[in-house]
N, C-alpha and C positions, 0 to 999 in steps of 0.2 A: 760754317766756320770752323776752322780748321784746330789743332794743337797748336797753342801760343808757343810751344817750345821748337816746333817745327817749321813752323809758317803756316800760314792758311789764308782763307779767304771768306769776307765779310760780305753778304748781300743784304744790301737794306730793304726793308718792305715797300717803299717808294722813292723816287730818286730824290736829290738835292740838289736844286740850283743854287749853283756856288757864280760868283761875280769877280770877275778877279780885278787886277788892278786898272785894265784897260778897258773895264765895260763889258767884256766879251761874257757871255753865258755857257756854263757848261752843267750839262744835270749827270750828278755823280751818282752810280748805282752799289757799286761796288769797290771794296778795298782790299788786294791782297798785298801779304806780305813775304818775304823770305829771307833768312840767314843767310849773310853773305862775309867775305872779309874786306875791307874798305882799304886801297891803298892811295898813302898821301906823296906827294912829288917831291915838295918842298917845305920842310926836311921829310927826308925818306922816311915812311913809317907805315905800319900798317896796324890794322885794331879789328875786332868785331863790329859789324854793321847791320842796318836792318835796310832791304830796298823794299820800297812801297810802292805800289802800281794802283792806280786808280785808273777806275772802268766807268765810261759812261752809257745811258741807255739807250741801245737804238732806237727804240720808240718810246723814248722819253719826253717829257714837254717842250724841249729845245730842239726844234725842226725848224732850220734853216732851208731855204730853197736848195741850195747844192748840197748839202747833206740828204734831204729826199731823195735829190738826183742821183746821188752815189749810192743810195741805197737800193732805189729801185733797177739800176743796172747791174748792181750787183746781183740782184735777184734773178732780173732776165738771165743773166750769163749761166744762170745754175750754178753758182758760188755765192749764195747770201750770206749777208753778212752775219756774225755771231751775235746773240742778243746783248752781249757783255764786250764792249769793244774799248781796249785799251786807250787811256787818254794823257797819261804821264806818270812818270816815275820819280821818286825822290829817297834821297840818302841819308838816314839817320844812323847815329853813332849808336853803338849797343854796348859799350866797355864800360859803360857808367861813370865816365871820366869827369863828371861833375858832382858825383852822388856826395861829396866830401866838402863841397863849396858853402860858403855863407848864402842867406837869403839876400844880402847885399850886392856879392857878387854875381850872383844869377839874373838879380832884379837890373846891374849895369850890361849884364851880355842880352839882357831882353831888348835894352833899351837901344844898343849898338845895334842888334838888329834890325829894329825898326826904324831906325834913322838908315840903313842902307836901303831898305824894301821903300821908304820915303823917296829917297832920291831915286831909285830906279823907276817908280812911279811918275816922278817929274820928268825923268827921260823918255817916259813912253807916252805920254800925252797926245803925241800927235797921231797916236793910234788907238786912241779912247773912242767908246762909242756910246751911245746915251742908252741908260738900262730901260727896257720897256717896264710898263706898272703892269703888275700880275695882280688883277683882280680876285683870283679865287687862289687860295692855298693847295699848292699839289706836291706836296712832299718837302716844303719847307724853302728858305732862300738866303743864303749866306754872303755877306759882303764879305772879301778876303783880300784886303789890299794890302797885307804885309806877307801874303805868300805862306801863311801857317795853319789854314785850316786844316791839310790834312794832317801834320804832326800832331796839333792838337786832339783832333776826332783819334787818332793810334792811340796819343798817349791815354785820354781816357777810356779806351775799350781797352786796354790790356790792363790797367788799374783797376777796371771791374771782374775783369775774368779773374784776379786773383783774389777776388773777396769769397771766393768758394760759393758762387750763385750760379755754377753751369752744371747741365748735366750733359754727360756725353753718351753716344748712342752711335750705331751703324748706319749708314746712308738707306735714306728711304726709296723705293724706286717701284713702278710698276703702277697698277689702279690708285688712284687717288694723289698721285705724287703732284705737288706744286712745282710748275715752272712758269718761266719769267715769260712775260705778255708777248706772243709773237713766236714761241719756241713749242712746235706741237711735241719734239721728242721727250721722252723719258729719261729721268735721270738714270747714268748706270750704277749696278751694285756693285762697289768695290768695296773688297774686304780691308784694303789700307785707307780708308777713307773715313774718317771720323765726323760727325756731326754734334756740334758743342752748341747747346740752346741755353740761353741767359735765363733760366727758369729752373734751378735744381730741384727735385722731389723733396717732398716734407713727410717726415722730419730728413733731415741731409744727416750725413754721417759724423760732422763735427758738432752737432746738437749735443747738449749735455744728455747723460740718460735720464730718463724720469720726468724730464721737464717739457710741461703741456703746453702745447703753441696751437695759436689759431691755425686752422687748413682753407684755405680757400678753394673751392671748385669750380669757381666762374671767371671770366673775364670781362670787362665792358669797355670795347674799345671806342675811343670820341675821336671827332676831327677836332683839329686847333681851330681856334677862333681870337679875332682881335679883342683888345682889352684897352682903354684907357687909364693909362697907369700913372699916377700922381707921385712926383718926383720934387720932396720937400727943398732937397739941397737946390735944386734948380729953379722951383717955383713954377712947374710947369707939369702939362700932361705930354704924355708921350705914348704912341700906339705900339702895343707889343703882342706877340704872340702868344 
């Protein structure tokens, strides 16, 4: 992950399977962002913005036959596809134009957006495909009928970065460097690249002096599992992760 003030790249530990409005699946493995100037035609205007690029996993869980054929042909030609393949771009305003708006106004804008997305979904039903049942968790699955998953994910990430729970350091390369599956090349050592980890050292520079805190030295990663959650308001159980 890079410096949020200059742009960067977030690589997920496992792909997230995203289901769009037509039922198509895409395995999102990374998000890249870059700060740009957006231009508006009518009325003419320009303002700061952010361009977010999603990348799918070349070797991820979504492997239709035509995709496997394209990967094999590219490899046979001597020009293999990279582990991260651009999948789409999203433009987001970056001028805080809604920072002073009330909660009611923001809720109204969100509702208008959802009405628009519902209309687009109805117009594209002829392209819809049934979503296959996924029996095993492989990084998560997200329903994205309103086409706002990328924006919500990036907003949550940037909010997390601003909480001061990150540690910056140089890029690691050479022996022991972790690469994406299928990528045998090591990461280049670039002095202009910094790696941001969402785990700041303890104590942090922002911690009050002399305050005693519990320090953890180990992590216990676990896989997600299904739970039948009871919802009193609906008087029913729902399966959640």
